[in-house]
C-alpha positions as protocol buffer text, in pm:
chain_id: "A"
residue {
  index: 1
  type: MET
  ca { x: 1157 y: -998 z: 371 }
}
residue {
  index: 2
  type: ASP
  ca { x: 1350 y: -1322 z: 416 }
}
residue {
  index: 3
  type: SER
  ca { x: 1413 y: -1534 z: 112 }
}
residue {
  index: 4
  type: ILE
  ca { x: 1281 y: -1887 z: 66 }
}
residue {
  index: 5
  type: ALA
  ca { x: 1503 y: -2159 z: 215 }
}
residue {
  index: 6
  type: PHE
  ca { x: 1479 y: -2526 z: 116 }
}
residue {
  index: 7
  type: ARG
  ca { x: 1564 y: -2818 z: 344 }
}
residue {
  index: 8
  type: ALA
  ca { x: 1490 y: -3188 z: 390 }
}
residue {
  index: 9
  type: ALA
  ca { x: 1221 y: -3274 z: 642 }
}
residue {
  index: 10
  type: THR
  ca { x: 1293 y: -3471 z: 957 }
}
residue {
  index: 11
  type: GLU
  ca { x: 1056 y: -3678 z: 1166 }
}
residue {
  index: 12
  type: ALA
  ca { x: 1002 y: -3373 z: 1388 }
}
residue {
  index: 13
  type: ASP
  ca { x: 834 y: -3201 z: 1090 }
}
residue {
  index: 14
  type: VAL
  ca { x: 564 y: -3468 z: 1048 }
}
residue {
  index: 15
  type: PRO
  ca { x: 283 y: -3288 z: 1245 }
}
residue {
  index: 16
  type: ALA
  ca { x: 338 y: -2960 z: 1058 }
}
residue {
  index: 17
  type: LEU
  ca { x: 355 y: -3143 z: 726 }
}
residue {
  index: 18
  type: VAL
  ca { x: 26 y: -3327 z: 787 }
}
residue {
  index: 19
  type: GLU
  ca { x: -135 y: -2993 z: 871 }
}
residue {
  index: 20
  type: LEU
  ca { x: 6 y: -2821 z: 560 }
}
residue {
  index: 21
  type: VAL
  ca { x: -84 y: -3100 z: 319 }
}
residue {
  index: 22
  type: THR
  ca { x: -435 y: -3130 z: 461 }
}
residue {
  index: 23
  type: SER
  ca { x: -490 y: -2753 z: 437 }
}
residue {
  index: 24
  type: ALA
  ca { x: -388 y: -2752 z: 71 }
}
residue {
  index: 25
  type: TYR
  ca { x: -619 y: -3034 z: -39 }
}
residue {
  index: 26
  type: ARG
  ca { x: -901 y: -3105 z: 205 }
}
residue {
  index: 27
  type: GLY
  ca { x: -1190 y: -2923 z: 368 }
}
residue {
  index: 28
  type: ASP
  ca { x: -1299 y: -2564 z: 354 }
}
residue {
  index: 29
  type: ALA
  ca { x: -952 y: -2424 z: 426 }
}
residue {
  index: 30
  type: SER
  ca { x: -828 y: -2572 z: 96 }
}
residue {
  index: 31
  type: ARG
  ca { x: -1089 y: -2380 z: -104 }
}
residue {
  index: 32
  type: ILE
  ca { x: -889 y: -2059 z: -53 }
}
residue {
  index: 33
  type: GLY
  ca { x: -630 y: -2198 z: -297 }
}
residue {
  index: 34
  type: TRP
  ca { x: -674 y: -2357 z: -638 }
}
residue {
  index: 35
  type: THR
  ca { x: -533 y: -2702 z: -557 }
}
residue {
  index: 36
  type: THR
  ca { x: -829 y: -2820 z: -348 }
}
residue {
  index: 37
  type: GLU
  ca { x: -959 y: -3174 z: -387 }
}
residue {
  index: 38
  type: ALA
  ca { x: -1246 y: -3105 z: -146 }
}
residue {
  index: 39
  type: ASP
  ca { x: -1513 y: -3181 z: -407 }
}
residue {
  index: 40
  type: MET
  ca { x: -1347 y: -3512 z: -500 }
}
residue {
  index: 41
  type: LEU
  ca { x: -1207 y: -3648 z: -175 }
}
residue {
  index: 42
  type: ASP
  ca { x: -1268 y: -3630 z: 197 }
}
residue {
  index: 43
  type: GLY
  ca { x: -1069 y: -3764 z: 487 }
}
residue {
  index: 44
  type: GLN
  ca { x: -693 y: -3741 z: 523 }
}
residue {
  index: 45
  type: ARG
  ca { x: -456 y: -3655 z: 237 }
}
residue {
  index: 46
  type: ILE
  ca { x: -142 y: -3797 z: 397 }
}
residue {
  index: 47
  type: ASP
  ca { x: -91 y: -4065 z: 656 }
}
residue {
  index: 48
  type: PRO
  ca { x: 164 y: -3969 z: 924 }
}
residue {
  index: 49
  type: GLU
  ca { x: 321 y: -4315 z: 923 }
}
residue {
  index: 50
  type: VAL
  ca { x: 358 y: -4316 z: 543 }
}
residue {
  index: 51
  type: LEU
  ca { x: 519 y: -3973 z: 574 }
}
residue {
  index: 52
  type: ARG
  ca { x: 768 y: -4100 z: 835 }
}
residue {
  index: 53
  type: GLN
  ca { x: 862 y: -4387 z: 599 }
}
residue {
  index: 54
  type: ASP
  ca { x: 909 y: -4143 z: 308 }
}
residue {
  index: 55
  type: ILE
  ca { x: 1143 y: -3932 z: 522 }
}
residue {
  index: 56
  type: ALA
  ca { x: 1346 y: -4232 z: 641 }
}
residue {
  index: 57
  type: ARG
  ca { x: 1390 y: -4436 z: 323 }
}
residue {
  index: 58
  type: PRO
  ca { x: 1693 y: -4406 z: 92 }
}
residue {
  index: 59
  type: ARG
  ca { x: 1667 y: -4197 z: -228 }
}
residue {
  index: 60
  type: SER
  ca { x: 1363 y: -4021 z: -84 }
}
residue {
  index: 61
  type: VAL
  ca { x: 1332 y: -3672 z: 58 }
}
residue {
  index: 62
  type: VAL
  ca { x: 1044 y: -3457 z: 169 }
}
residue {
  index: 63
  type: LEU
  ca { x: 1155 y: -3113 z: 55 }
}
residue {
  index: 64
  type: LEU
  ca { x: 1040 y: -2813 z: 257 }
}
residue {
  index: 65
  type: ALA
  ca { x: 1019 y: -2450 z: 157 }
}
residue {
  index: 66
  type: GLU
  ca { x: 1041 y: -2212 z: 451 }
}
residue {
  index: 67
  type: ARG
  ca { x: 1069 y: -1842 z: 516 }
}
residue {
  index: 68
  type: GLY
  ca { x: 1202 y: -1733 z: 852 }
}
residue {
  index: 69
  type: GLY
  ca { x: 1157 y: -2087 z: 986 }
}
residue {
  index: 70
  type: THR
  ca { x: 785 y: -2098 z: 887 }
}
residue {
  index: 71
  type: LEU
  ca { x: 676 y: -2391 z: 667 }
}
residue {
  index: 72
  type: LEU
  ca { x: 519 y: -2264 z: 345 }
}
residue {
  index: 73
  type: ALA
  ca { x: 529 y: -2557 z: 102 }
}
residue {
  index: 74
  type: CYS
  ca { x: 653 y: -2911 z: 59 }
}
residue {
  index: 75
  type: ALA
  ca { x: 692 y: -3195 z: -191 }
}
residue {
  index: 76
  type: HIS
  ca { x: 802 y: -3555 z: -176 }
}
residue {
  index: 77
  type: LEU
  ca { x: 1085 y: -3668 z: -409 }
}
residue {
  index: 78
  type: ALA
  ca { x: 1187 y: -4028 z: -455 }
}
residue {
  index: 79
  type: GLU
  ca { x: 1368 y: -4244 z: -704 }
}
residue {
  index: 80
  type: GLU
  ca { x: 1127 y: -4484 z: -876 }
}
residue {
  index: 81
  type: ASP
  ca { x: 1198 y: -4698 z: -1181 }
}
residue {
  index: 82
  type: GLY
  ca { x: 1508 y: -4500 z: -1284 }
}
residue {
  index: 83
  type: ALA
  ca { x: 1340 y: -4156 z: -1264 }
}
residue {
  index: 84
  type: GLY
  ca { x: 1252 y: -3903 z: -999 }
}
residue {
  index: 85
  type: TYR
  ca { x: 900 y: -3916 z: -861 }
}
residue {
  index: 86
  type: PHE
  ca { x: 733 y: -3589 z: -752 }
}
residue {
  index: 87
  type: GLY
  ca { x: 439 y: -3604 z: -515 }
}
residue {
  index: 88
  type: MET
  ca { x: 265 y: -3455 z: -211 }
}
residue {
  index: 89
  type: PHE
  ca { x: 313 y: -3106 z: -365 }
}
residue {
  index: 90
  type: SER
  ca { x: 153 y: -2866 z: -120 }
}
residue {
  index: 91
  type: VAL
  ca { x: 161 y: -2487 z: -89 }
}
residue {
  index: 92
  type: ARG
  ca { x: -20 y: -2301 z: 189 }
}
residue {
  index: 93
  type: PRO
  ca { x: -359 y: -2205 z: 33 }
}
residue {
  index: 94
  type: ASP
  ca { x: -317 y: -1833 z: 111 }
}
residue {
  index: 95
  type: LEU
  ca { x: 17 y: -1832 z: -75 }
}
residue {
  index: 96
  type: GLN
  ca { x: -88 y: -2021 z: -388 }
}
residue {
  index: 97
  type: GLY
  ca { x: -51 y: -1840 z: -717 }
}
residue {
  index: 98
  type: GLY
  ca { x: 246 y: -1629 z: -603 }
}
residue {
  index: 99
  type: GLY
  ca { x: 535 y: -1832 z: -753 }
}
residue {
  index: 100
  type: LEU
  ca { x: 629 y: -2034 z: -446 }
}
residue {
  index: 101
  type: GLY
  ca { x: 513 y: -2363 z: -605 }
}
residue {
  index: 102
  type: LYS
  ca { x: 710 y: -2290 z: -920 }
}
residue {
  index: 103
  type: ALA
  ca { x: 1023 y: -2229 z: -713 }
}
residue {
  index: 104
  type: LEU
  ca { x: 975 y: -2554 z: -515 }
}
residue {
  index: 105
  type: LEU
  ca { x: 916 y: -2754 z: -834 }
}
residue {
  index: 106
  type: ALA
  ca { x: 1233 y: -2607 z: -988 }
}
residue {
  index: 107
  type: GLU
  ca { x: 1437 y: -2698 z: -675 }
}
residue {
  index: 108
  type: ALA
  ca { x: 1291 y: -3051 z: -685 }
}
residue {
  index: 109
  type: GLU
  ca { x: 1390 y: -3088 z: -1050 }
}
residue {
  index: 110
  type: ARG
  ca { x: 1739 y: -2957 z: -970 }
}
residue {
  index: 111
  type: ILE
  ca { x: 1785 y: -3218 z: -695 }
}
residue {
  index: 112
  type: VAL
  ca { x: 1669 y: -3505 z: -917 }
}
residue {
  index: 113
  type: ARG
  ca { x: 1881 y: -3387 z: -1212 }
}
residue {
  index: 114
  type: GLU
  ca { x: 2200 y: -3266 z: -1039 }
}
residue {
  index: 115
  type: GLN
  ca { x: 2223 y: -3464 z: -714 }
}
residue {
  index: 116
  type: TRP
  ca { x: 2053 y: -3790 z: -808 }
}
residue {
  index: 117
  type: ARG
  ca { x: 2156 y: -3770 z: -1177 }
}
residue {
  index: 118
  type: LEU
  ca { x: 1822 y: -3903 z: -1299 }
}
residue {
  index: 119
  type: PRO
  ca { x: 1705 y: -3828 z: -1656 }
}
residue {
  index: 120
  type: ALA
  ca { x: 1337 y: -3755 z: -1588 }
}
residue {
  index: 121
  type: MET
  ca { x: 1075 y: -3660 z: -1334 }
}
residue {
  index: 122
  type: ARG
  ca { x: 738 y: -3832 z: -1314 }
}
residue {
  index: 123
  type: MET
  ca { x: 427 y: -3768 z: -1116 }
}
residue {
  index: 124
  type: THR
  ca { x: 73 y: -3892 z: -1093 }
}
residue {
  index: 125
  type: VAL
  ca { x: -218 y: -3647 z: -1111 }
}
residue {
  index: 126
  type: ILE
  ca { x: -590 y: -3723 z: -1081 }
}
residue {
  index: 127
  type: ASP
  ca { x: -680 y: -3710 z: -1448 }
}
residue {
  index: 128
  type: ILE
  ca { x: -987 y: -3485 z: -1409 }
}
residue {
  index: 129
  type: ARG
  ca { x: -772 y: -3209 z: -1254 }
}
residue {
  index: 130
  type: ASP
  ca { x: -743 y: -3017 z: -1584 }
}
residue {
  index: 131
  type: GLU
  ca { x: -617 y: -2689 z: -1427 }
}
residue {
  index: 132
  type: LEU
  ca { x: -345 y: -2873 z: -1233 }
}
residue {
  index: 133
  type: ILE
  ca { x: -239 y: -3074 z: -1537 }
}
residue {
  index: 134
  type: ALA
  ca { x: -218 y: -2748 z: -1740 }
}
residue {
  index: 135
  type: PHE
  ca { x: 6 y: -2599 z: -1464 }
}
residue {
  index: 136
  type: TYR
  ca { x: 250 y: -2891 z: -1509 }
}
residue {
  index: 137
  type: GLN
  ca { x: 227 y: -2879 z: -1889 }
}
residue {
  index: 138
  type: ARG
  ca { x: 332 y: -2512 z: -1881 }
}
residue {
  index: 139
  type: ARG
  ca { x: 644 y: -2631 z: -1694 }
}
residue {
  index: 140
  type: GLY
  ca { x: 740 y: -2893 z: -1956 }
}
residue {
  index: 141
  type: TYR
  ca { x: 553 y: -3202 z: -1833 }
}
residue {
  index: 142
  type: ILE
  ca { x: 377 y: -3418 z: -2088 }
}
residue {
  index: 143
  type: ARG
  ca { x: 75 y: -3640 z: -2047 }
}
residue {
  index: 144
  type: THR
  ca { x: 200 y: -3996 z: -2105 }
}
residue {
  index: 145
  type: GLY
  ca { x: -142 y: -4154 z: -2143 }
}
residue {
  index: 146
  type: VAL
  ca { x: -43 y: -4406 z: -1874 }
}
residue {
  index: 147
  type: THR
  ca { x: -310 y: -4435 z: -1607 }
}
residue {
  index: 148
  type: LYS
  ca { x: -311 y: -4594 z: -1264 }
}
residue {
  index: 149
  type: PRO
  ca { x: -611 y: -4686 z: -1055 }
}
residue {
  index: 150
  type: PHE
  ca { x: -710 y: -4475 z: -759 }
}
residue {
  index: 151
  type: PRO
  ca { x: -667 y: -4667 z: -431 }
}
residue {
  index: 152
  type: TYR
  ca { x: -1039 y: -4696 z: -351 }
}
residue {
  index: 153
  type: GLY
  ca { x: -1091 y: -4847 z: -11 }
}
residue {
  index: 154
  type: ASP
  ca { x: -757 y: -4734 z: 131 }
}
residue {
  index: 155
  type: GLU
  ca { x: -855 y: -4443 z: 358 }
}
residue {
  index: 156
  type: ARG
  ca { x: -489 y: -4347 z: 410 }
}
residue {
  index: 157
  type: TYR
  ca { x: -529 y: -4162 z: 79 }
}
residue {
  index: 158
  type: GLY
  ca { x: -873 y: -4015 z: 144 }
}
residue {
  index: 159
  type: ILE
  ca { x: -1237 y: -4103 z: 106 }
}
residue {
  index: 160
  type: PRO
  ca { x: -1349 y: -4063 z: -257 }
}
residue {
  index: 161
  type: LEU
  ca { x: -1666 y: -3863 z: -316 }
}
residue {
  index: 162
  type: ARG
  ca { x: -1697 y: -3988 z: -674 }
}
residue {
  index: 163
  type: ASP
  ca { x: -1636 y: -4316 z: -851 }
}
residue {
  index: 164
  type: ASP
  ca { x: -1444 y: -4198 z: -1159 }
}
residue {
  index: 165
  type: LEU
  ca { x: -1107 y: -4112 z: -1005 }
}
residue {
  index: 166
  type: ARG
  ca { x: -781 y: -4239 z: -1155 }
}
residue {
  index: 167
  type: PHE
  ca { x: -427 y: -4112 z: -1189 }
}
residue {
  index: 168
  type: GLU
  ca { x: -244 y: -4018 z: -1507 }
}
residue {
  index: 169
  type: VAL
  ca { x: 134 y: -4022 z: -1522 }
}
residue {
  index: 170
  type: LEU
  ca { x: 299 y: -3695 z: -1631 }
}
residue {
  index: 171
  type: GLU
  ca { x: 671 y: -3685 z: -1718 }
}
residue {
  index: 172
  type: LYS
  ca { x: 939 y: -3431 z: -1793 }
}
residue {
  index: 173
  type: ASP
  ca { x: 1280 y: -3499 z: -1951 }
}
residue {
  index: 174
  type: LEU
  ca { x: 1537 y: -3332 z: -1724 }
}
residue {
  index: 175
  type: ARG
  ca { x: 1838 y: -3380 z: -1952 }
}
residue {
  index: 176
  type: SER
  ca { x: 1976 y: -3074 z: -2122 }
}
residue {
  index: 177
  type: LYS
  ca { x: 1941 y: -3056 z: -2496 }
}
residue {
  index: 178
  type: ALA
  ca { x: 2311 y: -3135 z: -2531 }
}
residue {
  index: 179
  type: GLU
  ca { x: 2270 y: -3459 z: -2330 }
}
residue {
  index: 180
  type: ALA
  ca { x: 1943 y: -3573 z: -2496 }
}
């Protein structure tokens, strides 16, 4: 079996990325995995134009995990406010729970720490996603208590099926103990 290879996405990857991200979070296909948002949100999970902008802008990369040239997982990394930002984390639903997401998260942290030389990684998670927050906490992320509003009315990010959605910021210190 081929090992996992990581690479930066290009504009040519946009259609496959939209399909992957949608399959991980929306509709019945997403229910195979544990990351589904199908009971909270409908509509699209990622806008192709926003994705193109993320790929093109400086200090931003859409990281792909592939095996034998087949897209298995992705995440968006960007520099925001002096830290790395981790988002759009998607693993093919039939492969969730097998360690691929952990490997992709570790590679993302390595890029932010070693290549971009940033001290921390941040992310926003819908605050009612207890199982997902617990996944990140097991990997060293802490709940900051900082919340951000959900973009109600902006269908580029989905159509909410409930009115109590908001994001919470999670953060992990990426400095080694010797640097801290």
